[in-house]
N, C-alpha and C positions, 0 to 999 in steps of 0.2 A: 169759297168758290173753287172748285176743282179746276186745276189749268195744267198745263204741259208746255214745255219750250224743248229748244236744241241748242246745244252748246256748240258753238262755231267762232274760234278766234278771226277778227278782220283779216289778220294776215294769212288765214287759210283759206280763203276765198279764191277761187280760180281767176285768171284773165292774164291778160298780155303783158303785165306791166313788173314782173318778178315778185310782188307780194298783192296780197289782195288789197282793193282799193276801196272808195265810196262810190264808184260808178255805176256801170250797166249790171255787172254781175252781184253786186250787192242788192240792187233792187229785184234781180232774179231770185235771189235766195230768200229775200222778203216774199215775194210771190208764191214761192216753194211752200215757205211757213204758212202762209195765209191758206193754200189751198190743202196743207196737211191737217188744219184745224188747230195749229199752234198760237200759243198766247205770248209766248216770250222766246226772244232772240239772246241767249247770253254770250258775251264776248268777254275776252280778256282785258287787262289794263291797255288804254290807247296813248299811254305817252309815250315819248319819244327814248327809244332805246340806246343804252350805252354800252359798255364792254359785256361781251358774254349774250347780247343780244337779248337779256330778258325783260320782259314788259314789268317785271317787278323791281327793277333796276333803272330807273329813269332820271332823265337831266331835271325833272321838274314834277312835282305833286298836281300842279293843273296845267300845263301844256300837252299837246297832243303830238303825236308823231307824224312829220312831213310825208314819209313814205306812203302814208295812207291816201294823199290827195291824188285824184283821179286825174291823169294827163288828159284824157277823153274828154272829160268836163272841162279842164282850162281849154282846150283846143275850141270848144262849143261857145265858151265864153270869149273867144277872141284873143286870150293871153298867151297862147301857143299856136305855131303856125301847124300847118297840115305837113305830117313827117317829121317834125322835129322830135317827137317822143321816140319814134322808131329809130333814129339814130344813135341811140344809147343802148348800149348792152345790160339789160336786167338779170342775166344769168342763164345758164344752158339747159335748165330742167324745170318745167312747169309746175312738177307738183313739189318743189322744194325752194324754198327761200333763201336766194343767195345774199345774205346781208354785206359782204364783202364787196360785190358788186353793185348793191344800192349805195352804198356809202361813197362807193368812186363816181357814180353818174347820177345819182338823183338830184342832189343839191345843184349841179351845173344846169338841169332841167329846169329846176322850180325857181333859179335865179331868173332866167329869162321870164317867167310870168311874172315874178314879183317887179321886176324893173318895168315892165307893161302896165302894171297897176297905175290909174292917173293919180298924180299927187293929191288931188283935191278929192280922191274917191271918200264919199260921205260914210259909206259901210265901214271902211278901213277906220277912219277917223272915230268911229261911234265905237267900233269895235276895241280899239286901242285904250279910248277913254273908260269903258266898262269895265276892262280887264287890267286896268294900270297897277292893281294891287298885287299882281304876279308878273304880268307881263312884261315890264320895264325891267327888274332883276333879272328875269330869265332870258330876254334878249341881249343884254349885256353882259352876261353872266356867259351866254355861248358865243358871242364877239369877242370876248377874253379867251375863253377855251382856243377859238380859232387862232388867235395872236400868239398864244403860248403853246402852239404845235398840238393841241388836242390833251395837254397835261391836265391831272386832276388840278381842281382849285387849291388844294393843299401844297402844291408844288409851284404856284405863281410868286411873284416879287410880293414881298410884305405889305407894299402900299396898297396893292389893290386885294391881296388876300385878305388883308385885315380891314378893308374897305375905307381908306383913310378918304374923306369926302373931296380934297383937292385932286387924289389921285383918280376917283371914280368920275369927276367932272371931265378931268382933261381924257381920259377912258371915251366917255361919251361922246367928246367932239372928235377924237381920232377915229373911233371904230362907227362913226354915223351910218355909213353905208351897210356894214354888216348886220347892225342893230336893226335898221329899216327892214332887211331880208329875214330876220328872225321874226318880225312883228308881223310881216307880211305872208310869211308861211302859214302862222298860226291864225289869221284872218282867212285865208284860203280854205283851211281844213274847217275852220267855222262854218263857213258859208255852204261848203258842200255837206258837211254833218248835220248842220240843221234843215237841209233840204231832204236829207235821205231820213232822220227822224221824223220829220212831217209824213214821208211817204210811209213809212212803218206805221205810223199812228192811222193814216187812213186805210190801212190793211188789216188794222187790228191787232198788231204786234206790239209789245213793250220790249224795249231794249234794257236788259239786264247789264249793268256795267260793273266794274270791278276795280276797287282801290287797294293797293298795298297799305298796311297798317304803317309801314316803315317808309321812309324816304332814303334815295341813295345817299352812300356817302360823298359821292361826287355830284352834286345837285345844287341848281339856285337856291332852293329851299334851306338847306344848312348853310350856305355862304351868305345869304341875305339875312338870315333869321338865326343868328349861332344861340341867342338866348332861349330858343325853344329847346335846345338839346344839351345833354350832358357833356360838356366840353371842358377843356383845360383852360387854364388863363390863357395859351398861346393858340386859343381852337383847334385844338386836337381833341379827339374823340377819347374820352375817358374810358370807356366801354361799350362794347358793340352787342347788337342782338343776336340770337342762335337759339337752338334748342338743345336741350341735354341729351347724354348717352340714350340709346334705348336699343330695341330689339332689330330696329334697321338700321341704326347707324351706331357703332359701337365709340364711336370719338365724337358724337353728336353732330348738329350742323351749325358750322358756323357762317353766318349769313354776312355779318361786318357792317350792318347798317347802324347809323347813331340811333343812341336812345332818348326818348324825350325826357325832357327835365318836367315833370309831371306836376311839381311844386310850383313851377313858374306858371303852367298853363292854368292851374286851379288860380291863381292871383288874378288872370285876366279873364275869368269865367270861360276857360276854354274857347277864348275867342279864334285862333287858329283853327280848330277843329270845326267849329261851327261854319267857318267861313269856308274851309276845305269841303265838308259834306254839303253846305248851301251850293258851291259850284256844281259839284258833282251831280246834284240833282237838277240841275239845269241841263247837265250833258245827257245824263240817263233818265228813264223812266224808274227803275230800280237800283240801286246801289247794294253790292255786296262788297261787305268789308272784310278784307282778308286777315286771318290770325286774329279772330275777335278774343280769343282767350289773352292775347296780351293785356287788353286792358283790365283784367283781373290782377294777373300777376305776370311779368315778363322775365327772361331769362338775360341775366347780363353776364357778359364775359370778358374779362380785363382786355383792353385794347394791346395788340401785340402778341397774343397767344395765337396757337397755331391749331389747337382744336378747342371744343367748347367743353372740355373736361372739368377745367377750372371755373365755369360759371356758376352763379348764385340765382336763386330765385327773389324777386324783388316786387313790393306790390305796386299795382297800377292804379290808375284812377277810379276803377269801378263805376258805382252809381251815380258818382258826382258827374262823370263826364255824359252819361248817359242822361241824366234831367236836364244838364244844359242843351243836349242835341233835342230833347222833348220838346223844351221848353221854346227854343228857336226855331225848329224845324218839325212842328206836329205832324205835319202832313207827309213826311219824308218816308218813302219804302226802302226798306233795308232788310238785306239777309246778312246773317251773321256767320260768317266761316268759322264754324267752332271746334275744327277738327284739331286732332293732336292729343296731347297730355290733359283730360278734362277731371279736374276736381269737384267736389262737391261745391267749393266757392265758384268755381265756372259756372256750373249748370245753375246755381242760384242766380248769378248776376244776368244769365241769357234769359232766364224766367221772368227774371225782374224787369229787364229791358223791354220785354214784349217782341223782341224781335226773330222770326223763325230762325230756327240753326239746320244744318245740313246732316243729311244722312246719306252714307256712301255703301251701296251694296257689295262692293268689292272686300271692304271692311268687316262686312257682317259674316264672313266665313273665314276670314283671317285667325287664327286661333291665339295670334299673338296681341290681338285687339280685344278690348272689353265687348259684351254683348249688347252695348245701347245700339248697334246699327243693324240688328236683326229686325225684319219688318214688324214682328209683332210687339216690338216695344216703341215703335214710332208713335208721334203725337201729330194731330192735324196741322199745327203750326209749325211744319218743316218742310224743308225742299229736299227732295229724294234724288240721288244721281246713280247712275250705275257706277261711273267712276268719274274722276275730275281729269283737269288737264296733267296732273301730278301723277296719274295711275298710268299702267300700261292698258291698251286696248281690252274689253273684256273677251274679245276672241282669244286674243293673246294669253290672258288670264286663265283662261282653259287649259292652256299647255304648261303655262309657267310655274303655276301656283303649285303648293304642295298636295301630292294626290289624295291625302285627308281632307284638305280644304276643299278641293274640287268635289271629294264625294259627299262632304257635307253641304254642299251648296245643291248637288244634285237632289238628294235626299228631301233637302228642305223644300225646295220647289218643284219636287215631282218629275223631274226631268231625266228622261232614260239616255243611257249611254248613246243611243244613236241620234241624240238630239241635239240642237246647238245650245250651249249655254248662254250665249248671248240673247237669243231670242226669250228665254226664261229669264233672265235678268230684267231684260226691258218690261217685258208682262208684269213681274213681280213690282217693280217701281211702280208701273200705271196702276196697279191692283192694289197698292198701300193707301192707308189714311192720309199720308202727307197732302195738303193742299196742293204741292206743285211737285210735279216730276220734270226734270230735265235729263235728257239724254245726249251724251256727246255724239255728234255727226259720226264719229268714227264708229261708233256701235250701232248706229243704223245701218252703216254700211258694212257692219262685221269686218272690219279690217285688221289685218295682223299686227304686230308690235311695230314694225316699219313706221306705223303712222301716229306713234306715241309723240305726244307734244313735248313733255319734259319728263327727263329723269332728274328729282333732285339730289343734290351732291355730285352730279356728273358734270366735269367741266366739258364745254363744247358739244356740237351735234344738236342741241336743244332748240325749240321753237320754230322748227324750220318745215313743219309739214303744211302740206297744202292740198285740197281736195282737188281731184281730177274734174275736168272739165266735164259737164253732163251727168255728174253723179247725183244732183239733185235734181232727180228726174219726176215726171208725173207719175210714173209708174210707184215710185217710192214714196210720193206725197201722199197718193191714193190708199197705200197700206197704213201709213201712219196715221192717216185722219181714220181709218176704221179701228184701229186700236184705241185712237183719242176718242171716239164717241162710244166704243164699247165701255171703255171705264169711266165714260163722263166726265172727261176732261176737256172739252172744249170751251170752258170760260164761261160757261153762261150759268 
């Protein structure tokens, strides 16, 4: 089935609350996708963001970002009073997310809503019971972070850092109020998200979610489950994740994430991964797994190094993990983000898994990349993009890329000098044999580099772009639908 979708992070939705939320603007965007004949809305990870504001560095692999809770819906539910949301500053630019302003004000507003939840709220009790396997540890983790001045758990007193049972019991009693707050905001998100997802389903729009392969070094996942990771006896990271040096980064990329102890996961039948994917499949309709190649081999860098130069490749779980996922989650719809350094072994794993991989058109005309991204090499079981959240916008690529690469793109797509390359990119993606084509909203709007979502290895200034109010217009929906129907991507 040929289909199409749009990539737009939740944070990038317009609206009055400083960041995209699950309220009216989200429903308006779903209506826009429906009118445009789109089958998918792809978003970025929705976990709570930590330092650097990256959705790929979250305090939990299971929790959701409280910033996405819509104050307007809370007011409609009687959990906020009229005017309360407007009393807080959310940032001065409606096209940019000010995470600092949100951090200073959002939790104070949400606490009002959580405090007004009825103690006997059956929905809250059911949610907490169903999600206890991650929620209990996460709520206590966040409460302890607050008590310890937001420091990393690695800097906490040893009694709680090492999870001594009596210390945890006392902490749970001492921090009962904050623990209830962190459980409450997760429930409020769940309630709003469930309604939004149901609305999308009614409109024929499936949501593609995104989960990072790794967890953050400062997360409840590693604090509560140290046995899952490669740690020292003192629960410090023995090695960290990253990418080797290449033409894009001379020192490689030092991500700093903890690495999995795959031998331990094997002994459990990969139970944690099965549970993580099962949870993700309840949140999303389709799950994109970031850095899929790390399942075949992963790059391990000695902890404490300043660059990735001294890293080495180590074997990952390979098909043993894939078989576990197929066994326990046979109907899971998964997209494998297989970008990066692809060896024959990685390609074989992707093929054996049966999951569709990704094709990125901007890479097709980059002479530093292999030719796998040229459209004439695509297969139907794939998802094609003009670019991803890590690429510049295609309109910017036209002026920023090497002139020889741009000339190759124009020649390949028969795009004359006076024509916009972004239009040719979109048409080429739609015309390809890939079953699914996903176009970033920035490319449909032909936006410049200022609309770029993320520049890898750049510190600060990322994850801030928001779409201007009214940009998802009826005229644009009509234009998108015409192309979608022309290239038979209506999902029928």
